[in-house]
N, C-alpha and C positions, 0 to 999 in steps of 0.2 A: 760463231763456233768456227773451228779450224781443224783441218788435217794438216799436218806439216807445219809450217810457219806462216800460213796466210789463207786455212780452209775448213769449215765443219757445218754450217747452217745447210749446205747442199747435201750433206750425209743423210739427214732426215728426209729431205725431198727424193734423193735417189735411192732410198732404201737401205742405205749402208749403216752398220752398226756404229753408234756414237754414243758418248756419255757426257752430258753437261760441258758441251763445246770441245771435248777432247775425244780421242779415239778409243775404241773399246776398253774400257778399264779391266775387264776380265783377262785381257791378254798382257797385262802390265807385268813387266820383268825388270830385274836389274841388267843394264847393259854395262858390260866392261868397256870402257873407251880407251883405246890405246894412245900413248903419248907420241905424237908424230911432229916433225917440224913443219911449221908454216911454210907454204908456197909462196915465193916472191909474187907471182901473178896474182895471187889471191888477196894479199894484204898490202900492196903497194900503191893501189888506187882505190877510191871509193867505189868506182864501178865494178872493179875487181872483186871486192869483199861482199858487194851485194850479190853478184853473179854466182860467186862460189857459195853463198848461203842457200841459194835456190838448189844448186847442184848437189849439195851433202845430203839433202833429204829426199832427193827424187830417184825413182827408179822402178823398175818393172816387179811384178809379182816374183818372190823369191829372191830378189836382189837386195843384199846387205846394205844398210846406209853407210855413209862415210863418216861416222861420229868422231873419229880421230881427227879428220881434216875439219869438220864442224868446229870442234873445240878450239882449233887454232885461230878462228874467226872472232871468237866472243872473249871479252874481258873474263877474267874468273869470277868476278861479282856481278856480271851482266844478268839481266832478267828478260824473258820472253813473256809477253802479257797479251793474253787474249781478252778483248771486250766483247762480251756477248750481250744480246738482248733476248730475253724469255718470251717466245712468240705468243703465250698466252696472257702473261701479266704485263709485259713491257718492262719488267725490272731490268736494269742494267747492271752487269757486273764485271769486275775485272779479276782475273786469275792469273798471277804471276808464277812463273817457274823458273829455276835454274836450268842451265843447258842438261845438267844430269837428269833433273826431274823430268825434262821435255823428252829426252831419249828413252828414258824409262817407261815413260807413260805410252810413247806413241811408236816406238820402234817394230813391236811384234806386229801392230795392225799393218803399218806401212810394207813391211816385208812380205807378210802374208798376202796382201791384197794389192799390193802395188799402188803406187801413188806418184804423181809428178806435179810438182808446181813450176810455174814459169812466170817470168816477169812480162808484164804488158808494156809498161813505160814507166819512167821516172823522172822526177825532179829533184834536184840536189841545191840545198842551200848551205854555203860554207862561210865560216867566220873564223880565221886563223886556224886553230888546230882542232876545231869541232865542225861537225856537219850534221844535218838531218837530210835524210833521203825518204821522200814519198814515193812508194812503189807499188803500182797496181799489179795484181797478179791473178793468175786462175789456176785451179788446181783440178787434175784429171785423175779418173780411175786408170787402172791397168788397160782397161778397154778403150780408152780415149774419152770417156763421158766427163765433160765439164761438171764438177758437183759443187763448185764453190768459186767466188771471185771477191775481191776486196781490195784493201790497200794495207800494205806494211809500212810502218813508219820506224826507220832505223835512227838511231842516236849513235854517232861514231865520234871516235877522237883519235887524234894522231899523236903518237908519243915520241916523235922525233925520228923514228926508224920506220914505222908501220901504221896502219889503221888497225881500229879494234871496233867492233861492236858493242856498245856498252849497254844498249837496250833495244829491244825490238817490240813494237805495240802494234796490234792490228784490229781492223774491224771489218766485218764482211758486207758485201753488197746485199741489199734485201729492199723491198718495196719501201720507198720513202727516203733511201739511203743508197742512191746509185753511185758508181765510180764516177768522179769529176770527169768532164769532157777533156780537161787538159791532162789527165792521166790514161786516156784511151788512145 
């Protein structure tokens, strides 16, 4: 489960309203995402684009998320994919969303309740113009309570001028699935 792009198993444990690995569906709205230019510091390096991805979805209660900046990070055909495990049945599912679908589903909850996701540590594997980043994270409520941890896996490519996130897939830490020691 996940809030933001790295968190939601913790929602149930923390008593936060969740829905199938995503944030409170009853609050889903359409988010108008402004078209803004990419920031050079966000897209010129692998580290910069990963850092910016965490920053765009983080903020306190009542703080709008920076969806315009977020959109500059992701390829127009990108997908964000939550891999979840049903606690009762053990069934594993993957739910893919476009960036617009992600913003529409999660924005209202994040703004209303406050949510911050931060990177713990990352590993980068690069070959030519493609890279994979394993990035461990933790997500906190506005009160500072950690509600989930896990690993985001970014697939990136360089187009000759800048980096793009092509996909982001994540899984949550849970019993039997700890964050690997090398990512702590």
